[in-house]
Each structure stands twice: as C-alpha cells, then as structure tokens.
N, C-alpha and C positions, 0 to 999 in steps of 0.2 A: 418509338412511335411515329410511325410512318406519315410521311407528307401529307398523305389523305386524311389522317386520322388528324392532325395539327388543322387544316383546312377545315374541320368540320367543328372541333372545337371552337377556333377562331370565328366561326361564322355564326355559331351559338351562343357565343358569349356577346358578341355583337346583336345580333337579335333580342335577347333577353334586355341588353342595357339600352337598347333602342325602346324597347316596348316598355320600359318603365321609366322612359323620359329622359333620362340619365345623358348628357354630354359626356365624352372620354375625358375632358377637364375635369368636370363635376365629381367624375367616379376617382380620378387620379387623387383629387382633392379628397374625398371622402374617405378614402385608404390611406389615405399620409405618404401617398406618391408622387414622385413627381410627374408629369405630362410624360417625359420621354418613356421613364420607367414603365408608366402604365400600359403605352403604346407598343413598346417591346413585349407584356406580358400578353394583350390583346392578339397582337399578331402572331405571337411565337410563345403559343399556349404550355409549352414544356418548361417554359420558365417560371410559371407561377407554382409557389408555394402551396401547398394545401391549405395552412392557416389564411392565406389573402385570398384564396378561391372560396373559402366559407364564409368571411368577410363579403365576398364582393356577389356571393349568391342572397346573403341576410341584406344587403343594400340595394339589389335589385328583388328584393321577396321571390325568388324563385328555389328551387330546390337545386343542390351543386350538379346532382344527376342531369338536370335536364341538359348541362355542357355535355355530355358523353352521350346522351342517350341514344342518338340517330346512328352512334356506331356501332350499338349492340343490335339495335331497332329497325335500322331504316328512315329516312323521313321522306 
C-alpha cells in the first residue's frame, strides 16, 4: 500500500466518522479498542483487520467500500 493510498483511506475513514457524528473516543469504545489503538488504525489504515473495518462500517452506517472508492474512482 502506497503512502498516497494510506492517506486516502485514512481521510475517508475520518470523513465517514465525522459525518456519522462520532468522536474517535466513541468509536474506540464502540469497537472495544483502546483510544490509542483506534488512533493507530485511523492514521495507519494498513493495520486495520478486515473484521474491524467491517464493524467500523456497520457502526458508521456506511459501506466498507466507501473507504477505498477514491483510490479507484478519484474524488
């Protein structure tokens, strides 16, 4: 995964989280993660496990593909 891809995915996760009205702390608690672990995931999306990404997309009421769409389709 290139740095540009990581930055895009990270940005899209932050956008989805903000749109859903969640703070990083609230997401971390909802996913049963420590705050520092969630920050690591959000800022370095290559660390996300698929199962956590699916839970995150469910929590944020979005499709997991939304995190990756700009890589394929631009934005």
